[in-house]
C-alpha positions, 0 to 999 in steps of 0.5 A: 787010283783006291782014295779016288773011286773013293770020293766019286763013290762019296760024291755020287752016294751025296749027289743021289741023297741029293735028287732024291731029297729033291725029288720029295717036294713034287712028289707031295705037291703031286698029292697035295695037287691030286687030292684037290682034284679029287675034290673038286668034281665032288662040289661041282656036284655038290652045287650041281644036285643042288640047282637041279633039286631047286629045278624041279622044286621050282617046275613042281605047282605044288612045292611053288604053292606051298614056297609063295605060301598061297593059293590061287583060287579062281572062283565068281564073284555074283553067283550066290549061295556057291560065290559072292563078293562082301560089300565093306569087307574087313581086309586082313594087314598080313595077307600075304594076297598081292594085286588084283587077288582078294583074300577070302573075307571079301567073299562069301558061300559054299564054293568060297567056305570049300576051298578056304578049308582046302587051302587050310589043309594045305597050311596056306593063304587062299587068294582069290581071283574072278576071270572070265567063267569061258577063262577058266572053263578053256584052260591055258591059264598061263599061271594067273591062278593056281586051281578053279573051285568054282562049281564046275561041272566034269565034262569030257569037252573040259577033260580036253584043257583041264584035269579034276579032282574027285568031286566035292559036290553035286547038283541038279540043274532045273528049270525057271519060267516067271512067277505068273506064267500059265502056259508052259506047266512041262520041260516039253513046253520050253522047247521052241522058248527064248531060255536063257542060260550062262555063257560057255555052260553046261545048261548052254550045253543041254539046249544045244544037245551036246552036253556030255558028263561022266558018269550020268545018262542025259535024256534032252527032254528041251529041244529046237530052243532059243539058248541066250547067252550071259554071263551068270546065271545068275543074270538070267534069272534077274533079265527071266524076274522081269516079266513072264516074256517080256525077255525070257520065258525061262531060265537054265540054272542049279536048283540051288542057285534058282531057290535062291532066287527065290528065297531073296523073293524074286518072282520066278518058280522052279518048272517040273523036275530037274533036266540032269544031274553034275558033278562038280569038283577042281579044275586044273590047267593041262597046259600049266607051266609047273607039273600039277601032278603032286597038286592034283593028288595032294588036292584030291586026298585034301576032297576025299577027306573032307568028304570022310570027316563030314565037312563036306556035308557039314558045308551042303546042309549049311548052304541048300539046306540038304545032303549034295554032297555025299554022292560026289564021294563015291565018283568013277577017278578013272572015268576022268581018265587022268 
């Protein structure tokens, strides 16, 4: 009996060792499987983080501009001395501007130089487009351009569709009559007369008595005028220059624009003192599909820097013979309610 029991216990011991040995392999596999399971979520989390980061960048307008290396700017092709197309301009071969976009060399003017400097300080190339003014002021740009640098006056009405930066300059709004006119000697004399303005401009709002400008008190000296709208106010000046009362009795535009027209030999003259002063700023689409907050902040900081280092003052004196920029630096940004 004893020898049988021994064999039985020996057999049981062998079986126990065999079962233990066989059990050790699954344990190792379980450990590896657990490690793999732990590693997989970590990899997925990293990928998700990268995707989220990319999505965030894609949703930000400033990040999008920096990624493509181009700032798309809307401006006016026929609004000297602010902006004007240059004939037979040389187009650099390495430009990133495409399609209907214009390179900086195809333009000249105060607004153009300001826009080029903004792009330079963003370390991107400026590319210009020339949509109709009413399309710019109406907002809903659908991403066709990023910013407007086109001597746009800040008004409460425009603030419904657009965001604005710190003003980069100010300008007086003035009336003009034909050089041969002798019957209109005061602003009040223009009341009830035919006056040319750019459609959708602040000048048109002045004539209908609805103009509001943050930081400015408007006195409507000219009343009941017959406003005639043009694609741009330089077109109105051209009609005025045709002759006294031929198409227009007067025109309204920015003083520098009117003075530039006079300096070019056109037969018009300024009437009285400016009617009011405007704050002009870069504008952004409120309905942009990409978040423009970072871009607006950066552009305002850039413009503030251009005020501080004298760049805007120098450009104003270059184009207008006087400092129209400095008053814009003191504008109260709280008035924009952004």
